[in-house]
C-alpha positions as CSV (number, residue, x, y, z in Angstrom):
1,M,31.7,26.6,-7.0
2,I,31.1,30.2,-6.1
3,G,28.2,29.8,-4.3
4,A,29.8,26.9,-2.3
5,V,32.7,29.1,-1.2
6,A,30.3,32.1,-0.4
7,Q,28.7,30.0,2.0
8,I,31.7,28.6,3.5
9,L,32.8,32.3,3.9
10,V,29.8,33.2,5.4
11,K,29.8,30.3,8.1
12,Q,33.4,31.4,9.0
13,G,32.5,34.9,9.3
14,A,29.3,34.4,11.2
15,A,31.3,32.2,13.6
16,Q,33.7,35.4,14.3
17,L,31.2,37.6,15.4
18,G,30.4,36.1,18.7
19,T,27.5,37.0,20.2
20,H,24.0,36.3,19.4
21,L,21.6,39.0,19.2
22,T,17.8,38.7,19.9
23,L,15.0,41.1,19.5
24,M,14.6,41.7,23.1
25,D,18.6,42.7,23.3
26,V,17.9,45.1,20.5
27,A,14.6,46.4,22.3
28,R,16.5,47.4,25.5
29,D,19.4,48.7,23.6
30,P,18.8,50.0,20.1
31,R,22.6,50.9,19.9
32,V,23.5,46.9,20.1
33,F,21.9,46.6,16.7
34,F,24.0,49.3,14.8
35,Q,27.3,48.0,16.9
36,F,26.7,44.6,15.7
37,G,26.2,45.9,12.0
38,F,29.2,47.6,12.2
39,G,31.0,44.3,13.2
40,M,29.5,42.5,10.4
41,L,31.0,45.1,8.0
42,Q,34.3,45.1,9.7
43,N,34.5,40.9,9.1
44,I,36.2,40.6,6.1
45,R,35.1,36.7,5.6
46,L,31.4,37.7,6.0
47,F,32.0,40.7,3.7
48,A,33.8,38.3,1.1
49,G,31.0,35.7,1.6
50,Y,28.2,38.3,0.6
51,C,30.3,39.5,-2.1
52,L,30.4,36.3,-3.5
53,Y,26.7,35.4,-3.0
54,G,26.3,38.9,-5.3
55,V,28.6,37.4,-7.8
56,N,26.9,34.1,-7.9
57,T,23.2,35.7,-8.3
58,F,24.8,37.6,-11.3
59,L,26.0,34.8,-13.2
60,M,23.0,32.9,-12.4
61,A,20.8,35.3,-13.9
62,L,23.1,35.7,-16.7
63,A,22.9,31.6,-17.2
64,L,19.0,31.7,-16.5
65,K,18.8,34.3,-19.2
66,G,19.9,32.1,-22.3
67,R,19.0,28.5,-20.8
68,E,16.3,26.0,-19.8
69,L,15.4,26.0,-16.1
70,S,15.1,22.5,-16.2
71,R,18.8,21.9,-17.5
72,L,20.4,24.3,-15.2
73,Y,18.8,23.9,-11.3
74,P,19.9,20.3,-11.2
75,I,23.5,21.9,-11.6
76,I,22.8,24.5,-8.8
77,A,21.8,21.6,-6.9
78,L,25.2,20.3,-6.8
79,T,26.3,23.4,-4.5
80,F,25.1,21.3,-1.3
81,V,27.9,18.6,-2.6
82,W,30.7,21.4,-3.1
83,V,29.5,22.5,0.6
84,T,29.7,19.5,2.1
85,L,33.0,18.5,0.2
86,L,34.6,22.1,1.0
87,S,33.6,22.0,4.6
88,L,35.0,18.8,5.6
89,F,38.5,20.5,4.6
90,L,38.0,24.1,5.6
91,L,35.7,23.7,8.7
92,P,37.2,21.5,11.6
93,D,33.8,20.9,13.4
94,E,32.2,19.5,10.3
95,H,32.2,15.8,9.8
96,L,30.6,13.4,7.2
97,N,28.2,10.5,8.2
98,F,26.1,7.9,6.6
99,F,23.0,10.0,5.8
100,R,24.9,12.9,4.7
101,T,26.8,10.5,2.3
102,T,23.6,8.8,1.3
103,G,22.0,12.3,0.6
104,I,25.1,13.5,-1.6
105,A,24.9,10.2,-3.4
106,F,21.1,11.0,-4.1
107,I,21.9,14.4,-5.2
108,V,24.6,13.5,-7.5
109,G,22.4,10.5,-8.8
110,G,19.6,12.8,-9.4
111,V,21.4,15.5,-11.1
112,S,23.0,12.7,-13.6
113,I,19.9,11.3,-14.4
114,L,18.3,14.9,-15.2
115,G,21.2,15.1,-17.2
116,L,20.7,12.3,-19.4
117,K,19.7,13.1,-23.0
118,R,16.4,12.4,-24.1
């Protein structure tokens, strides 16, 4: 869930940045790169999203330390499901269609199969 919330926050924060920079923009005026960077630091949603990514990475390292990789990665795959569901409620431009629903069903089904005891 932490990774899913981080992705939503990064998406919302990136939308607030506004302008898109290209390499040519930076080559013409290198100050633009630093202005954009400072804008990223002042963007609370973007900053919080990246902080949550850090927490998620730390927790994953702890989990991977003591568990089987084949048991943990199906759980991590559920992040796609959580992001999709959270985005429906938190991002007004997101929508669910047949293909996304089918994809989520395959992910949940695959995680369920992998979670079965041998």
